[in-house]
LUMKOL-935080 format. One line per 10 residues: their letters; for each residue x, y, z of N, C-alpha, C. Coordinates in steps of 0.1 Angstrom, whole numbers, always signed. Layout:
LUMKOL-935080
a) X,Y,Z,X,Y,Z,X,Y,Z | ...
end
This chain:
LUMKOL-935080
xxxxxxxxxx) +857,-151,+45,+851,-146,+33,+837,-141,+38 | +834,-129,+35,+821,-123,+40,+809,-130,+33 | +799,-132,+40,+787,-139,+35,+779,-129,+28 | +775,-132,+15,+767,-122,+7,+752,-123,+12 | +748,-112,+15,+734,-112,+20,+724,-109,+8 | +714,-117,+6,+704,-114,-4,+693,-105,+1 | +685,-102,-8,+673,-94,-5,+664,-101,+5 | +659,-95,+15,+650,-101,+24,+637,-105,+17 | +633,-117,+20,+620,-122,+14,+608,-114,+20 | +599,-111,+11,+587,-104,+16,+579,-113,+26
xxxxxxxxxx) +575,-106,+36,+567,-114,+46,+553,-117,+40 | +549,-129,+42,+536,-134,+37,+526,-134,+49 | +516,-126,+47,+506,-126,+58,+499,-139,+59 | +499,-144,+71,+492,-157,+73,+478,-154,+80 | +469,-161,+75,+455,-160,+81,+445,-167,+72 | +433,-162,+72,+423,-168,+64,+425,-164,+50 | +423,-174,+41,+425,-171,+26,+414,-161,+22 | +418,-153,+12,+409,-143,+7,+398,-150,-1 | +385,-148,+2,+375,-155,-4,+373,-150,-19 | +371,-160,-28,+368,-156,-41,+354,-150,-44
xxxxxxxxxx) +354,-141,-53,+341,-136,-56,+332,-146,-63 | +321,-149,-57,+312,-160,-63,+308,-156,-77 | +308,-166,-86,+304,-164,-99,+289,-167,-100 | +282,-158,-108,+268,-161,-109,+265,-174,-116 | +254,-180,-112,+250,-193,-118,+248,-191,-133 | +250,-202,-141,+249,-201,-155,+235,-196,-160 | +225,-201,-153,+211,-197,-158,+209,-182,-155 | +215,-176,-145,+214,-162,-142,+221,-154,-153 | +233,-159,-157,+240,-152,-168,+232,-152,-181 | +226,-163,-184,+218,-165,-196,+205,-156,-195
xxxxxxxxxx) +198,-156,-184,+186,-148,-182,+189,-133,-184 | +201,-129,-178,+204,-115,-179,+208,-111,-194 | +214,-120,-201,+217,-118,-215,+205,-116,-223 | +195,-125,-221,+183,-125,-228,+175,-112,-225 | +175,-108,-212,+168,-96,-208,+174,-84,-214 | +187,-84,-215,+194,-73,-222,+191,-72,-237 | +190,-83,-243,+187,-83,-257,+172,-78,-260 | +163,-82,-251,+150,-77,-252,+149,-62,-250 | +156,-57,-240,+157,-43,-238,+163,-35,-250 | +173,-41,-256,+180,-34,-267,+172,-36,-281
xxxxxxxxxx) +161,-43,-281,+153,-44,-293,+155,-56,-302 | +164,-65,-297,+166,-77,-306,+154,-85,-307 | +145,-85,-296,+133,-92,-296,+122,-82,-292 | +115,-76,-302,+105,-66,-299,+93,-72,-292 | +85,-64,-286,+72,-68,-279,+63,-75,-290 | +58,-86,-286,+50,-94,-296,+57,-105,-303 | +70,-104,-304,+78,-114,-311,+80,-126,-302 | +86,-136,-307,+89,-148,-299,+104,-151,-298 | +108,-156,-287,+122,-159,-285,+125,-173,-292 | +138,-175,-294,+142,-188,-300,+138,-200,-291
xxxxxxxxxx) +137,-211,-297,+132,-223,-290,+143,-227,-280 | +139,-236,-271,+148,-241,-260,+160,-248,-267 | +157,-256,-277,+168,-263,-284,+178,-253,-290 | +173,-243,-296,+182,-233,-302,+190,-226,-292 | +184,-222,-280,+191,-216,-270,+202,-225,-263 | +198,-238,-263,+208,-248,-257,+221,-248,-266 | +219,-248,-279,+230,-248,-288,+238,-235,-287 | +230,-224,-287,+237,-210,-286,+246,-209,-274 | +240,-213,-262,+248,-211,-250,+256,-223,-245 | +254,-234,-253,+261,-246,-249,+257,-250,-235
xxxxxxxxxx) +244,-250,-233,+239,-252,-219,+229,-264,-220 | +226,-270,-209,+216,-280,-208,+202,-274,-209 | +193,-283,-212,+179,-279,-213,+173,-274,-200 | +178,-280,-189,+173,-276,-176,+178,-262,-172 | +191,-259,-176,+196,-246,-174,+188,-235,-182 | +185,-238,-194,+178,-229,-203,+164,-227,-197 | +157,-237,-192,+144,-236,-187,+144,-227,-174 | +154,-229,-166,+155,-220,-154,+158,-206,-158 | +166,-203,-168,+168,-190,-173,+155,-184,-178 | +147,-192,-185,+135,-187,-190,+125,-184,-179
xxxxxxxxxx) +125,-192,-169,+116,-190,-157,+119,-177,-151 | +132,-173,-150,+136,-160,-145,+130,-148,-152 | +131,-149,-166,+126,-137,-173,+111,-137,-174 | +105,-149,-172,+90,-150,-170,+86,-143,-157 | +93,-145,-146,+91,-139,-133,+93,-124,-134 | +102,-120,-143,+104,-105,-145,+93,-98,-152 | +84,-106,-158,+73,-100,-166,+77,-97,-180 | +88,-101,-185,+93,-98,-198,+86,-107,-209 | +84,-119,-206,+79,-129,-216,+68,-137,-209 | +60,-144,-218,+50,-153,-214,+52,-166,-222
xxxxxxxxxx) +52,-178,-216,+54,-190,-222,+40,-198,-223 | +38,-203,-235,+25,-210,-237,+28,-223,-245 | +23,-234,-240,+26,-247,-247,+21,-247,-261 | +30,-250,-270,+27,-251,-284,+28,-238,-292 | +30,-227,-284,+30,-213,-291,+43,-206,-288 | +52,-212,-280,+65,-206,-278,+65,-196,-267 | +76,-187,-267,+78,-177,-257,+76,-163,-263 | +66,-156,-259,+62,-143,-265,+67,-132,-256 | +73,-121,-262,+78,-110,-254,+66,-101,-251 | +65,-97,-238,+54,-89,-233,+59,-75,-230
xxxxxxxxxx) +71,-73,-226,+76,-59,-222,+91,-59,-224 | +96,-47,-225,+111,-45,-226,+118,-42,-213 | +110,-38,-203,+116,-36,-190,+108,-45,-180 | +114,-49,-169,+107,-58,-159,+94,-52,-154 | +84,-60,-153,+71,-56,-147,+71,-61,-133 | +68,-52,-123,+68,-56,-109,+57,-65,-106 | +59,-75,-97,+49,-84,-92,+44,-78,-79 | +31,-77,-77,+25,-71,-65,+20,-81,-56 | +23,-80,-43,+18,-89,-33,+9,-80,-24 | -3,-82,-23,-13,-74,-16,-16,-81,-2
xxxxxxxxxx) -10,-76,+9,-12,-82,+22,-21,-73,+30 | -33,-79,+34,-42,-71,+42,-47,-79,+54 | -45,-74,+66,-51,-81,+78,-60,-72,+86 | -62,-60,+81,-71,-51,+88,-75,-40,+78 | -85,-32,+82,-89,-20,+74,-78,-10,+73 | -70,-9,+84,-59,+0,+84,-49,-3,+73 | -46,-16,+71,-36,-21,+61,-42,-19,+47 | -55,-20,+46,-62,-18,+33,-60,-3,+29 | -62,+6,+39,-60,+20,+36,-45,+23,+32 | -36,+17,+39,-22,+19,+36,-19,+15,+21
xxxxxxxxxx) -24,+3,+17,-22,-1,+3,-27,+9,-7 | -39,+15,-4,-45,+25,-13,-37,+37,-14 | -31,+41,-2,-23,+53,-2,-9,+51,-9 | -4,+39,-10,+8,+37,-17,+6,+36,-32 | -6,+36,-37,-10,+36,-51,-20,+47,-53 | -24,+49,-66,-34,+59,-68,-43,+54,-80 | -56,+59,-79,-66,+55,-89,-67,+66,-99 | -63,+62,-112,-65,+72,-123,-78,+70,-129 | -88,+79,-125,-102,+77,-130,-103,+82,-144 | -110,+74,-152,-112,+78,-166,-126,+81,-170
xxxxxxxxxx) -136,+76,-161,-150,+79,-164,-158,+78,-152 | -167,+87,-150,-177,+88,-139,-191,+91,-145 | -201,+84,-140,-214,+85,-145,-224,+81,-134 | -237,+85,-136,-248,+80,-128,-255,+69,-135 | -257,+58,-129,-264,+46,-135,-275,+41,-127 | -285,+36,-134,-297,+29,-128,-295,+14,-128 | -296,+8,-117,-294,-7,-116,-306,-14,-122 | -304,-18,-135,-314,-27,-141,-311,-41,-136 | -318,-51,-142,-318,-64,-137,-304,-70,-136 | -296,-69,-146,-283,-76,-146,-274,-69,-136
xxxxxxxxxx) -274,-56,-136,-265,-48,-127,-270,-50,-113 | -283,-50,-111,-289,-52,-97,-285,-66,-92 | -285,-76,-100,-280,-89,-95,-266,-89,-91 | -258,-82,-99,-243,-81,-96,-241,-74,-83 | -248,-62,-81,-246,-54,-69,-254,-59,-57 | -264,-69,-60,-272,-74,-49,-281,-63,-43 | -287,-55,-52,-295,-44,-47,-309,-44,-55 | -318,-37,-50,-331,-36,-57,-330,-30,-71 | -338,-35,-80,-338,-28,-94,-343,-14,-93 | -337,-5,-101,-341,+9,-101,-332,+17,-91
xxxxxxxxxx) -324,+11,-83,-316,+19,-74,-305,+27,-82 | -302,+39,-79,-293,+47,-86,-279,+47,-79 | -269,+46,-87,-255,+46,-81,-246,+56,-89 | -236,+62,-82,-226,+69,-89,-215,+59,-93 | -212,+57,-105,-202,+47,-110,-190,+54,-115 | -178,+49,-111,-165,+55,-115,-156,+43,-118 | -148,+45,-129,-139,+34,-133,-126,+40,-137 | -115,+32,-136,-102,+37,-139,-91,+26,-136 | -79,+31,-136,-67,+22,-135,-60,+25,-122 | -57,+15,-114,-49,+17,-102,-34,+16,-106
xxxxxxxxxx) -27,+26,-102,-13,+28,-107,-3,+28,-95 | +9,+23,-98,+20,+25,-88,+29,+36,-94 | +27,+48,-90,+34,+59,-96,+28,+61,-110 | +37,+64,-120,+33,+65,-134,+37,+54,-142 | +41,+43,-136,+47,+32,-144,+36,+24,-150 | +38,+20,-163,+29,+11,-170,+35,-3,-170 | +27,-13,-170,+12,-13,-171,+6,-10,-157 | -7,-7,-156,-13,-5,-143,-13,-18,-135 | -16,-16,-122,-18,-28,-113,-30,-35,-116 | -41,-28,-118,-54,-34,-121,-64,-24,-126
xxxxxxxxxx) -75,-29,-131,-87,-21,-135,-97,-21,-124 | -102,-9,-120,-111,-8,-109,-124,-2,-113 | -135,-7,-108,-149,-2,-110,-155,+0,-97 | -160,+12,-94,-166,+16,-81,-180,+21,-82 | -189,+16,-73,-203,+21,-73,-205,+27,-59 | -210,+40,-59,-212,+47,-46,-227,+50,-45 | -233,+48,-34,-247,+51,-31,-250,+65,-36 | -261,+67,-43,-265,+80,-49,-267,+90,-38 | -270,+86,-26,-272,+96,-15,-259,+104,-13 | -247,+98,-17,-234,+104,-14,-227,+108,-27
xxxxxxxxxx) -236,+111,-38,-230,+113,-51,-222,+126,-52 | -224,+135,-42,-217,+148,-42,-202,+146,-41 | -198,+134,-37,-183,+130,-35,-176,+130,-49 | -184,+130,-60,-178,+131,-73,-168,+142,-75 | -171,+153,-68,-162,+165,-69,-148,+162,-64 | -147,+152,-55,-134,+149,-48,-126,+138,-54 | -132,+130,-63,-126,+117,-66,-112,+118,-73 | -109,+129,-80,-97,+130,-87,-86,+137,-79 | -88,+140,-67,-79,+149,-59,-68,+143,-51 | -69,+130,-48,-59,+124,-39,-58,+109,-40
xxxxxxxxxx) -48,+104,-33,-47,+89,-33,-55,+84,-21 | -54,+71,-18,-61,+65,-7,-74,+59,-11 | -81,+53,-2,-94,+47,-4,-104,+58,-9 | -113,+54,-18,-124,+63,-22,-133,+66,-10 | -134,+55,-1,-142,+57,+11,-137,+69,+19 | -124,+71,+19,-118,+83,+26,-125,+96,+22 | -128,+98,+10,-136,+110,+6,-150,+110,+12 | -156,+99,+12,-169,+98,+19,-168,+101,+33 | -158,+96,+40,-156,+99,+54,-154,+114,+57 | -146,+120,+49,-143,+135,+51,-155,+144,+47
xxxxxxxxxx) -162,+140,+37,-173,+149,+32,-186,+147,+41 | -189,+135,+44,-201,+132,+51,-200,+127,+65 | -188,+125,+70,-186,+121,+84,-189,+106,+86 | -188,+98,+75,-191,+84,+77,-180,+77,+84 | -183,+66,+91,-173,+58,+98,-174,+44,+93 | -163,+39,+88,-162,+26,+82,-163,+15,+93 | -173,+7,+92,-175,-3,+103,-170,-17,+98 | -171,-20,+85,-168,-33,+81,-165,-33,+65 | -156,-41,+61,-154,-44,+47,-155,-59,+44 | -164,-62,+36,-166,-76,+32,-160,-79,+18
xxxxxxxxxx) -152,-89,+17,-144,-91,+5,-145,-105,-1 | -146,-106,-14,-147,-119,-21,-136,-118,-32 | -128,-129,-34,-119,-130,-44,-123,-142,-54 | -123,-139,-67,-127,-149,-76,-116,-150,-87 | -115,-163,-92,-107,-165,-104,-116,-163,-117 | -111,-154,-126,-119,-151,-138,-110,-151,-150 | -115,-152,-162,-107,-150,-174,-105,-135,-176 | -94,-131,-181,-91,-117,-184,-100,-112,-196 | -107,-101,-194,-115,-96,-204,-107,-89,-215 | -111,-90,-227,-104,-84,-238,-104,-69,-237
xxxxxxxxxx) -113,-63,-229,-114,-49,-227,-102,-43,-219 | -96,-52,-211,-85,-47,-202,-72,-54,-205 | -72,-65,-213,-60,-73,-215,-48,-65,-220 | -51,-58,-231,-40,-50,-238,-33,-40,-228 | -41,-33,-221,-36,-22,-212,-28,-28,-201 | -33,-40,-196,-26,-46,-185,-14,-55,-189 | -13,-56,-202,-1,-63,-208,-1,-78,-207 | -14,-84,-207,-15,-98,-207,-25,-103,-218 | -24,-116,-222,-33,-120,-232,-48,-121,-228 | -57,-119,-237,-71,-120,-235,-74,-135,-230
xxxxxxxxxx) -83,-136,-221,-87,-149,-215,-76,-155,-206 | -65,-148,-203,-55,-154,-194,-61,-153,-180 | -55,-161,-170,-60,-161,-157,-60,-147,-150 | -70,-144,-143,-71,-131,-136,-78,-133,-123 | -76,-123,-114,-83,-123,-101,-92,-111,-100 | -105,-114,-96,-114,-103,-94,-116,-102,-79 | -114,-90,-74,-116,-87,-59,-128,-78,-58 | -138,-83,-51,-150,-75,-48,-150,-71,-33 | -152,-58,-31,-152,-52,-17,-165,-44,-15 | -171,-47,-4,-183,-39,+0,-180,-32,+13
xxxxxxxxxx) -183,-19,+13,-180,-11,+25,-193,-7,+32 | -193,-10,+45,-204,-8,+54,-202,+2,+65 | -212,+10,+68,-211,+20,+79,-221,+15,+90 | -231,+23,+92,-241,+19,+103,-252,+10,+98 | -255,+10,+85,-267,+2,+80,-263,-12,+75 | -273,-18,+70,-271,-32,+65,-268,-32,+50 | -269,-20,+43,-266,-19,+29,-252,-12,+27 | -244,-17,+18,-231,-10,+16,-233,+4,+10 | -224,+13,+14,-224,+26,+8,-215,+27,-5 | -206,+17,-6,-197,+16,-17,-194,+1,-20
xxxxxxxxxx) -194,-2,-33,-190,-15,-38,-179,-13,-49 | -168,-21,-47,-157,-19,-57,-153,-33,-63 | -150,-33,-76,-146,-45,-82,-132,-42,-89 | -122,-50,-87,-109,-48,-93,-105,-61,-100 | -99,-59,-112,-94,-71,-120,-79,-70,-121 | -72,-80,-116,-58,-81,-115,-53,-92,-124 | -42,-90,-132,-35,-101,-139,-31,-112,-130 | -35,-124,-132,-32,-135,-123,-17,-138,-122 | -10,-136,-133,+4,-140,-133,+14,-131,-125 | +9,-119,-122,+18,-110,-115,+12,-103,-103
xxxxxxxxxx) +2,-109,-97,-5,-104,-85,-8,-115,-76 | -5,-114,-63,-8,-123,-53,-14,-116,-41 | -23,-123,-34,-30,-117,-22,-26,-125,-10 | -20,-119,+0,-16,-126,+12,-25,-123,+23 | -29,-134,+30,-39,-133,+42,-32,-139,+54 | -33,-133,+65,-28,-138,+77,-39,-143,+86 | -39,-156,+89,-49,-162,+98,-44,-165,+111 | -52,-163,+122,-48,-166,+135,-59,-173,+142 | -56,-180,+153,-66,-186,+161,-73,-176,+169 | -85,-179,+174,-93,-169,+182,-85,-165,+194
xxxxxxxxxx) -78,-174,+201,-70,-170,+213,-59,-161,+210 | -52,-163,+198,-41,-155,+195,-45,-142,+189 | -57,-140,+184,-61,-128,+177,-60,-116,+186 | -61,-117,+199,-60,-105,+208,-47,-98,+207 | -36,-105,+203,-23,-99,+203,-17,-98,+189 | -24,-104,+179,-19,-105,+165,-18,-91,+159 | -28,-83,+161,-28,-70,+154,-33,-59,+164 | -23,-50,+168,-27,-40,+178,-39,-32,+174 | -41,-28,+160,-52,-20,+156,-65,-28,+158 | -65,-41,+154,-77,-49,+156,-80,-51,+171
xxxxxxxxxx) -70,-54,+179,-72,-57,+193,-78,-45,+200 | -75,-33,+196,-80,-21,+203,-94,-17,+198 | -98,-21,+186,-110,-15,+181,-121,-25,+178 | -118,-38,+175,-129,-47,+171,-131,-58,+180 | -143,-63,+181,-146,-75,+189,-141,-87,+182 | -138,-98,+188,-132,-110,+182,-139,-115,+169 | -152,-115,+169,-159,-120,+157,-156,-112,+145 | -157,-99,+146,-154,-90,+135,-140,-91,+130 | -131,-92,+140,-117,-93,+136,-114,-105,+128 | -120,-116,+131,-118,-128,+123,-124,-127,+109
xxxx) -135,-120,+108,-141,-118,+95,-132,-110,+86 | -126,-100,+92,-117,-91,+84,-105,-99,+79 | -100,-107,+88,-88,-115,+84,-90,-125,+73 | -102,-131,+73,-105,-141,+63,-110,-134,+51
end
């Protein structure tokens, strides 16, 4: 009796199992859902999000998961959390966080070229007592003062508010201030042939002024960073002094420190142009 042949069994490829697509963590799913609702207008700017307890019930999630989800949308710049006042919506699209890393004058120039200063006002001012104390200059000295917003492209809110004072002897640079990106000192260098020898910098923690808070998208009196820079050429007096106010919650300043022995190879630009003492001053 002939043996009935069945259909051949399909060959099963043997090898490594096909990896499963990893599922996003629960807190990521919740944070994306909340960000989507903010973008779609469910929670307008200025409104408050539901409480942690309400969100726990809504998503059937633990309080720890909800807190991690909230931390994510805080990091995105969408909301701000304040004890006793809840979670307030600040923006409908994520606000970038800027890390400003400078180890040399060259890197400072690069940062300025990647952004631009939108100047809103320029004037000639006389340094009376209060301003003279701030600028550390004699009373009666005249400066060209310019102020505006440093922008990353055309995106709002701005990175910071900037106020610049230029020695009156170089006031003719006013004609060039609105023409290009880069350091304002670059205009001084091109017009007057100045060579930048040194930049001295101070960073202070200050409360955010009400004059800038709304435009920068942060509450008045919230933490802010003020960066003061003084630009020196051949003399002992600065030819330019700049003050910038950054929102503390979305701006960080990175500094690279090296030992005196390693400094000779840490930065090719510094190693080729600056003596060791000046190089250390610029890094700190």
